[in-house]
C-alpha positions, 0 to 999 in steps of 0.5 A, spaced: 500 500 500 505 504 501 509 503 495 502 504 491 501 511 494 508 513 493 508 511 486 501 515 485 504 521 488 510 521 484 506 520 478 502 526 480 508 530 481 511 529 474 505 530 471 504 537 475 511 539 473 511 537 466 505 540 464 505 546 461 499 551 459 499 553 452 496 561 452 497 567 448 502 572 449 501 580 449 508 581 447 508 575 442 502 579 439 505 585 439 511 582 435 507 578 430 503 585 429 509 589 427 512 583 423 506 581 419 500 586 419 503 593 420 505 594 413 499 591 410 494 595 415 498 602 415 497 603 422 500 603 428 499 597 433 496 603 438 491 605 432 489 598 430 488 596 438 484 602 439 479 600 434 475 597 439 474 597 447 477 591 451 470 588 451 469 589 444 475 585 442 473 579 447 466 579 444 470 578 437 474 573 440 479 568 436 473 566 432 471 572 429 478 576 429 481 574 422 474 577 419 475 583 423 482 584 421 480 583 414 475 589 415 479 593 418 485 592 413 483 589 407 490 588 404 492 583 409 494 576 406 491 570 409 498 567 411 498 573 416 492 570 419 494 563 421 490 560 426 496 560 431 497 567 430 490 569 432 490 568 440 496 572 440 493 578 436 487 578 440 491 578 447 495 584 444 489 588 442 485 586 448 491 589 452 491 595 448 484 596 447 481 604 446 479 604 453 485 600 456 490 607 457 496 602 455 500 604 449 504 599 445 511 601 443 509 599 435 
């Protein structure tokens, strides 16, 4: 019984330490915006994020983000709107939304 308990606890610890949370990153979103969207959009990151409030960006979500970017920036190429980029863009736009008071450096 004692060995079984030790094995279970060791397994739980290994899973807890080895599991990582995959999440979006504001800084990565800013870098991606600068690299992939800024030229096509023709506006700074602050102007782009300021198109909506933080709550509006949340409502748009990753599901509608690509379409919203296309509306704001019709010249954007589809390869800049890959699914793996969208969570980072969204976090960046929410962080610097029009009602946030934050100003990005791009």
